[in-house]
C-alpha positions as CSV (number, residue, x, y, z in Angstrom):
1,M,0.1,0.1,0.4
2,S,1.3,3.5,-1.0
3,T,1.8,6.2,1.5
4,T,-0.4,8.3,0.1
5,A,-3.2,5.6,-0.1
6,S,-2.5,5.1,3.8
7,D,-2.6,8.5,4.2
8,D,-6.1,8.8,2.9
9,F,-7.9,5.5,4.4
10,S,-11.0,6.9,6.4
11,L,-12.9,4.1,8.4
12,R,-16.1,6.3,7.5
13,R,-15.7,5.4,4.1
14,I,-16.6,1.5,4.7
15,A,-18.0,1.9,8.3
16,L,-22.1,0.7,7.1
17,G,-20.9,-2.6,5.5
18,A,-17.9,-3.1,8.1
19,F,-19.3,-2.2,11.5
20,G,-23.5,-2.0,10.9
21,P,-24.5,-5.7,11.0
22,S,-21.5,-6.3,13.9
23,V,-23.8,-3.7,15.8
24,L,-27.0,-5.4,15.1
25,Y,-25.4,-9.2,15.9
26,G,-24.0,-7.3,19.5
27,F,-27.3,-6.1,20.5
28,S,-28.6,-9.2,19.2
29,Q,-25.7,-11.0,21.7
30,G,-26.6,-8.0,24.6
31,A,-30.1,-9.4,24.7
32,L,-29.6,-12.7,24.0
33,L,-26.5,-13.3,26.9
34,P,-28.4,-12.4,30.5
35,V,-30.8,-14.7,30.2
36,V,-30.0,-18.1,28.7
37,A,-28.5,-19.3,32.5
38,V,-31.9,-18.0,34.0
39,S,-34.1,-19.6,31.2
40,A,-32.1,-22.5,31.6
41,I,-32.6,-22.5,35.1
42,D,-36.5,-22.0,34.4
43,R,-36.4,-24.9,32.2
44,G,-34.7,-27.1,35.8
45,A,-31.6,-26.7,35.3
46,S,-29.4,-26.6,37.8
47,E,-26.3,-23.5,38.2
48,A,-23.8,-25.9,37.2
49,L,-26.1,-27.0,34.3
50,A,-27.1,-23.7,33.0
51,S,-23.5,-22.6,33.1
52,L,-22.1,-25.6,30.7
53,I,-25.6,-24.9,28.2
54,V,-24.3,-21.4,28.2
55,S,-20.9,-22.2,26.9
56,V,-22.2,-24.2,23.9
57,L,-22.7,-20.6,22.7
58,G,-18.6,-20.9,22.4
59,L,-19.2,-24.7,21.0
60,G,-21.3,-24.1,18.4
61,S,-18.7,-21.3,17.1
62,L,-15.8,-23.5,17.9
63,V,-17.2,-26.0,15.1
64,T,-17.7,-23.4,12.7
65,N,-14.6,-21.5,12.9
66,I,-12.7,-23.3,9.9
67,P,-16.1,-23.6,8.1
68,S,-16.7,-20.1,8.1
69,G,-13.6,-18.9,6.0
70,V,-13.8,-21.4,3.5
71,I,-17.4,-20.6,3.1
72,A,-16.7,-16.6,3.1
73,T,-14.1,-16.7,0.8
74,K,-16.2,-19.1,-1.5
75,F,-19.6,-16.7,-1.7
76,G,-18.5,-13.7,-0.4
77,E,-18.8,-11.7,2.8
78,R,-22.6,-10.3,1.6
79,R,-24.3,-14.2,1.2
80,A,-22.5,-15.5,4.1
81,M,-23.5,-13.2,6.8
82,I,-27.2,-13.5,5.1
83,G,-27.5,-17.2,5.9
84,A,-25.7,-16.9,9.2
85,S,-28.1,-14.6,9.9
86,V,-30.9,-17.2,9.1
87,L,-29.3,-19.6,11.0
88,S,-29.2,-17.3,14.0
89,A,-33.3,-16.6,13.8
90,I,-33.9,-20.3,13.7
91,G,-31.3,-20.9,16.5
92,L,-33.8,-18.6,18.4
93,A,-36.7,-19.0,17.2
94,L,-36.3,-22.6,18.7
95,C,-35.5,-21.0,22.1
96,L,-38.5,-19.5,22.3
97,L,-40.4,-22.7,22.0
98,P,-41.5,-24.6,25.8
99,L,-39.6,-27.4,24.5
100,G,-37.3,-28.3,27.1
101,L,-33.5,-28.2,27.4
102,V,-32.4,-30.1,24.8
103,V,-34.1,-27.9,22.2
104,F,-32.9,-25.2,23.8
105,T,-29.6,-26.0,24.1
106,L,-29.9,-27.1,20.3
107,G,-31.3,-23.2,20.1
108,I,-28.1,-21.7,21.7
109,A,-25.5,-24.2,19.7
110,L,-27.0,-22.7,16.4
111,V,-27.1,-19.1,17.6
112,G,-23.0,-19.7,18.8
113,A,-22.2,-21.7,15.1
114,A,-23.6,-18.2,13.1
115,S,-21.4,-15.7,15.3
116,S,-18.5,-17.4,13.8
117,V,-19.6,-16.3,10.5
118,F,-20.0,-12.6,11.8
119,I,-16.8,-12.0,13.2
120,L,-14.0,-13.8,10.7
121,A,-15.5,-12.0,7.6
122,R,-15.0,-8.9,9.2
123,Q,-11.8,-9.5,10.2
124,S,-10.0,-11.0,7.0
125,Y,-11.8,-7.9,5.3
126,L,-10.2,-5.7,7.5
127,T,-7.1,-7.1,8.1
128,Q,-6.9,-6.4,3.4
129,V,-8.0,-3.3,3.7
130,V,-6.9,-1.1,6.7
131,P,-3.4,0.4,6.8
132,A,-1.1,-1.7,9.5
133,H,-0.4,1.6,11.4
134,M,-4.7,1.6,12.1
135,R,-5.1,-2.1,12.3
136,A,-5.7,-2.1,15.8
137,R,-8.0,1.1,16.6
138,A,-9.8,-0.6,13.4
139,L,-10.3,-4.1,14.7
140,S,-11.1,-2.5,18.0
141,T,-13.7,-0.4,16.0
142,L,-14.9,-3.9,15.0
143,G,-15.0,-5.3,18.4
144,G,-16.6,-2.1,19.8
145,S,-19.3,-1.5,17.2
146,T,-20.4,-5.2,18.7
147,R,-19.8,-3.6,22.0
148,I,-22.5,-0.9,22.0
149,G,-24.8,-3.1,20.3
150,T,-24.2,-4.9,23.2
151,F,-24.3,-2.4,25.7
152,L,-27.7,-1.5,23.8
153,G,-29.1,-5.1,23.8
154,P,-29.5,-5.8,27.6
155,F,-31.5,-2.5,28.2
156,V,-34.0,-2.8,25.4
157,A,-34.2,-6.9,26.6
158,A,-35.1,-5.6,30.3
159,G,-38.0,-3.6,29.3
160,A,-39.3,-6.8,26.9
161,I,-39.1,-9.0,30.0
162,G,-41.2,-6.6,32.2
163,L,-44.2,-6.4,29.3
164,W,-44.0,-9.8,28.0
165,G,-41.8,-12.3,30.6
166,I,-38.9,-13.7,29.9
167,D,-39.3,-14.4,26.0
168,G,-39.3,-10.9,25.4
169,A,-35.4,-10.7,25.6
170,Y,-35.3,-13.7,23.0
171,T,-37.9,-11.7,20.1
172,V,-35.5,-8.5,20.9
173,A,-32.2,-11.1,19.7
174,L,-34.6,-12.6,16.7
175,V,-35.8,-8.9,15.4
176,T,-32.0,-7.4,15.7
177,I,-30.4,-10.2,14.6
178,V,-32.8,-10.5,11.0
179,G,-31.7,-6.7,10.7
180,A,-27.9,-7.6,10.4
181,G,-28.9,-10.2,7.9
182,F,-31.1,-7.2,5.9
183,I,-28.0,-4.7,6.2
184,A,-26.0,-7.0,4.7
185,Y,-28.6,-8.1,2.0
186,V,-28.9,-4.1,1.0
187,V,-25.1,-3.8,1.3
188,P,-22.4,-5.0,-1.6
189,D,-20.1,-7.3,-0.7
190,L,-17.5,-5.3,0.5
191,V,-14.3,-7.6,-1.7
192,E,-15.3,-6.6,-4.9
193,D,-12.3,-8.5,-6.7
194,R,-11.4,-12.1,-6.0
195,T,-9.0,-13.2,-8.1
196,P,-7.4,-15.8,-6.2
197,I,-3.9,-15.1,-4.4
198,P,-1.0,-17.3,-6.4
199,G,-0.7,-20.2,-3.2
200,A,-4.0,-20.1,-2.1
201,A,-5.0,-23.3,-3.3
202,K,-2.4,-24.8,-1.2
203,A,-2.8,-23.1,2.2
204,T,-4.8,-26.0,3.7
205,T,-5.8,-26.5,7.6
206,I,-2.7,-29.0,7.7
207,G,-0.1,-26.7,6.1
208,M,-1.3,-23.7,8.3
209,L,-0.9,-26.2,11.7
210,Q,2.2,-27.2,10.6
211,R,3.8,-24.0,9.8
212,Y,2.3,-22.5,12.8
213,W,2.1,-25.2,15.6
214,K,4.6,-22.6,17.9
215,L,2.7,-19.9,17.9
216,F,-0.6,-21.5,18.3
217,L,0.8,-23.4,21.4
218,T,2.4,-20.5,22.9
219,L,0.9,-17.2,22.4
220,G,-2.2,-19.1,21.0
221,I,-2.8,-20.6,24.8
222,G,-2.6,-17.1,26.0
223,I,-6.0,-16.0,23.5
224,L,-7.3,-19.2,25.4
225,L,-7.1,-18.2,28.8
226,L,-7.7,-14.2,27.6
227,S,-11.1,-15.8,25.7
228,A,-11.8,-18.1,28.5
229,I,-12.0,-15.2,31.4
230,R,-14.0,-13.2,29.3
231,S,-16.5,-16.3,28.1
232,T,-16.7,-16.8,32.1
233,R,-17.8,-12.9,32.3
234,Q,-20.6,-13.3,30.3
235,V,-22.5,-16.0,32.6
236,V,-21.1,-15.2,36.1
237,I,-22.9,-11.6,36.4
238,P,-26.8,-13.5,36.1
239,L,-25.8,-16.3,37.8
240,W,-24.4,-14.7,40.5
241,A,-27.0,-12.6,40.3
242,V,-29.8,-15.0,40.8
243,H,-27.9,-16.9,43.8
244,I,-28.1,-13.8,45.8
245,G,-31.8,-13.3,44.7
246,L,-32.1,-10.3,42.0
247,S,-34.5,-10.6,39.0
248,A,-33.8,-11.4,35.7
249,T,-34.7,-7.5,35.1
250,E,-32.2,-6.3,37.6
251,S,-29.4,-8.8,35.8
252,S,-30.1,-7.4,32.7
253,I,-29.5,-3.9,33.9
254,I,-26.6,-4.5,35.8
255,Y,-25.2,-6.5,32.7
256,G,-26.0,-3.5,30.5
257,I,-24.6,-0.8,32.9
258,A,-21.1,-2.9,32.6
259,G,-21.8,-2.4,29.0
260,V,-21.7,1.3,29.2
261,V,-17.9,1.3,30.4
262,D,-17.2,-2.1,27.8
263,A,-18.5,0.1,24.8
264,A,-17.2,3.2,25.5
265,I,-13.6,2.7,25.5
266,F,-12.8,0.3,22.5
267,Y,-11.5,3.4,20.5
268,P,-8.3,5.1,23.1
269,A,-7.5,1.3,23.6
270,G,-7.0,0.1,19.8
271,F,-5.2,3.7,19.5
272,V,-2.9,2.8,22.4
273,M,-2.5,-0.6,20.9
274,D,-1.3,1.0,18.0
275,R,1.1,3.8,19.9
276,Y,2.5,1.4,22.4
277,G,2.3,-1.9,21.5
278,R,0.0,-4.6,21.8
279,K,1.3,-5.6,25.3
280,W,0.0,-1.9,26.8
281,I,-3.0,-3.5,26.4
282,A,-3.6,-7.5,26.5
283,I,-2.0,-7.4,30.1
284,P,-4.0,-4.8,32.5
285,C,-7.2,-6.3,30.2
286,C,-6.6,-10.7,31.8
287,L,-5.5,-9.1,35.2
288,T,-8.5,-5.9,35.4
289,M,-11.0,-9.1,34.9
290,G,-9.0,-11.5,37.1
291,V,-9.2,-8.9,40.0
292,A,-13.3,-8.4,38.9
293,M,-14.0,-11.9,39.4
294,V,-12.1,-12.3,42.5
295,L,-14.1,-9.5,43.9
296,M,-17.3,-10.7,42.5
297,P,-18.1,-13.2,45.5
298,L,-17.5,-10.7,48.0
299,T,-21.1,-8.4,46.4
300,H,-24.4,-9.5,48.1
301,G,-26.3,-6.9,46.4
302,F,-27.5,-4.9,43.7
303,V,-25.1,-2.0,44.0
304,L,-22.1,-3.9,45.0
305,L,-22.8,-6.8,42.2
306,T,-22.9,-3.6,39.8
307,L,-19.6,-1.9,40.8
308,V,-17.8,-5.3,40.3
309,S,-19.6,-5.8,36.8
310,V,-18.6,-2.3,35.7
311,L,-14.3,-3.4,36.7
312,M,-15.3,-6.2,34.6
313,G,-17.1,-4.4,32.1
314,F,-13.9,-1.7,32.1
315,G,-11.0,-5.1,31.8
316,N,-13.0,-6.3,29.5
317,G,-13.5,-2.9,26.8
318,I,-10.3,-2.1,27.2
319,G,-9.3,-5.1,25.4
320,S,-11.5,-4.4,22.9
321,G,-10.4,-5.9,19.2
322,I,-7.0,-7.3,21.0
323,V,-7.9,-11.2,20.1
324,Q,-8.2,-10.2,16.1
325,T,-5.4,-8.1,16.2
326,L,-3.1,-10.4,17.0
327,G,-4.6,-12.6,15.0
328,S,-4.2,-10.2,12.0
329,D,-0.5,-9.4,13.0
330,M,0.0,-13.1,12.6
331,S,-1.6,-14.0,9.5
332,P,-0.1,-14.7,6.3
333,A,-0.9,-13.0,3.2
334,V,-1.9,-16.4,1.5
335,G,-4.3,-18.0,3.4
336,R,-4.9,-15.4,6.0
337,P,-8.2,-17.3,6.4
338,T,-7.1,-20.5,6.4
339,F,-5.0,-19.0,9.5
340,L,-7.8,-16.8,11.0
341,G,-10.0,-19.8,11.0
342,L,-7.8,-21.6,13.1
343,W,-6.7,-18.6,15.4
344,R,-10.8,-18.1,16.3
345,E,-10.5,-22.2,16.7
346,L,-8.2,-20.5,20.3
347,S,-10.3,-17.8,20.9
348,D,-13.9,-20.1,21.0
349,G,-12.0,-23.2,22.4
350,G,-11.4,-20.6,25.7
351,A,-15.5,-19.2,24.8
352,F,-15.7,-23.3,25.7
353,V,-13.6,-23.9,28.2
354,G,-14.3,-21.0,30.8
355,P,-18.0,-21.8,31.6
356,A,-16.7,-25.2,31.4
357,I,-14.0,-24.2,33.8
358,L,-17.0,-22.5,36.2
359,S,-19.2,-25.2,35.7
360,L,-17.0,-27.9,37.1
361,F,-15.4,-26.0,40.1
362,T,-19.3,-25.1,41.2
363,G,-20.4,-28.4,41.2
364,I,-17.3,-28.9,43.4
365,I,-16.3,-26.3,45.6
366,G,-19.7,-23.8,44.8
367,L,-20.7,-20.7,42.8
368,A,-18.4,-18.6,44.5
369,G,-15.6,-21.0,44.6
370,G,-15.9,-21.4,41.0
371,I,-16.3,-17.3,40.0
372,V,-13.0,-17.2,42.3
373,V,-11.1,-19.9,40.1
374,S,-12.2,-18.2,37.0
375,G,-11.0,-15.0,38.1
376,F,-7.1,-17.3,38.6
377,V,-7.2,-18.1,35.0
378,G,-7.5,-14.2,34.0
379,F,-3.9,-14.0,36.3
380,A,-2.4,-16.9,34.1
381,G,-3.9,-14.9,30.9
382,A,-2.0,-12.1,31.9
383,A,1.3,-14.3,32.5
384,A,0.7,-15.8,29.3
385,M,0.3,-12.4,27.4
386,A,3.2,-11.3,29.1
387,R,5.6,-14.4,28.3
388,W,5.1,-14.4,24.5
389,I,3.2,-11.3,22.5
390,P,6.1,-10.6,20.3
391,K,8.0,-7.4,20.1
392,R,7.2,-5.7,17.5
393,D,7.2,-2.3,15.7
394,P,3.6,-1.5,16.1
395,H,4.0,1.8,13.2
396,P,5.2,-1.2,9.9
397,K,7.2,1.4,7.6
398,V,5.0,1.8,4.7
399,T,6.5,1.2,1.0
400,R,6.6,4.8,-0.8
401,S,5.6,4.8,-4.5
C-alpha cells in the first residue's frame, strides 16, 4: 500500500458495511446473554448445568470457524452473513419454543455457530484493506461496534422482559439479528476483487498447523485463556445475580451498565495498541477481569454487584479487538482466512473452556469458589501474554510509491 493511499484511508468509508451488521449482531447477543442461564434454570437446570449450557454458545462457534472462512472466501461476505442471520434466527426461534432443555440447548448451539461468520468475515476484510498503522484501531472499532450493540441490548431486553416475560429478550434478539441480515442484503459485498492469490489453494488447514504450531501452542494459549475469562464474565453476572436473589430484569440492567464502560473505551484502546504496542492492553485486560472475578463473591446486593461488573466491563473494554489484532498481526497474506479460522478456534476454544471450568468447580466447591477459580484463569492469561506477545514495531513501515 502506498503512503498516499495509507494517509487517505478513512474508516468512515467502510463503516456501514463493515460495522453495521456487527452493531446489530452485538445487540442481539446483548439481549440474549443475560437470560440464557436464567432460562436454563427455569427449564430445570442446576446452576452448574446452566453454566455448561451457556458454554454451548462457544462450542457452536468453535466447530464452525474453519468452515466459516471457507464459506466467506467462496461465496462472499454478504451471502455468508445473510446465511448466518437465517441460522441464528432459527436458533433463537427454537429457544422461544417451550420444548425443554434439549431443544433450548440446540437453539443456543445454532446461535453460536452463526456467530463465527459475523466475526471472521469482517476481521479478514479489515486486515486486508486497513493500513497496518491503523489496524488495531480498525479491529478495536469492529469489536467496539459489537460492544455498542451488546450495551444497548440488555436495556431493551429488560424492558421487553417487563412487558412480556423472559421470552421478550429472545424476541428482541431475533428482531435485531434479522436486521443484521437485512443490512448484509442491501449493502454490496465489501471485497469486489476476489481474484485468487497465487498459492492460496495450497494454504490448507493442515499446512497452517504445520507451519505455525509453535505460535498456536504459545501465544495461542494466552488467547485461549483470555477468551476463557471473557466468556465466563458473560455468565457469572446473571448467575451470581440469581444466586443473591436479584430478578432477571435487574440482572439485565447490571449487564447493560457494565456494557456502558465496555463500549465506551474501544477506540482509545486501539490507539494505545497502535501507539505503544499490544502488551499495554492485553496484560491489563486479563488482570482487571481476574481481579473483578475474585471480588464478585464478596458482593451481596444490586449496587456492589454493579460496581464489580463495571470493573469487569472496563477490563473487557480495554481489550477490545486484541484477539483479532494479534491474529491479524500474525496472519500470512496467503491463506489468511484459513489462518484466522484456526486463530478463532483458539479464541472460541477458550469461550467454551471458560464456562466449563466454572461449571466444574461450581459442582465441586460451589458457585463462589468456581468464580474465584475463574478469576485465576485471568491471571494465567496475563502471564501468558507477558511471556509470548512478540516485541515488534507497532508502526510497520509503508512502501513509498
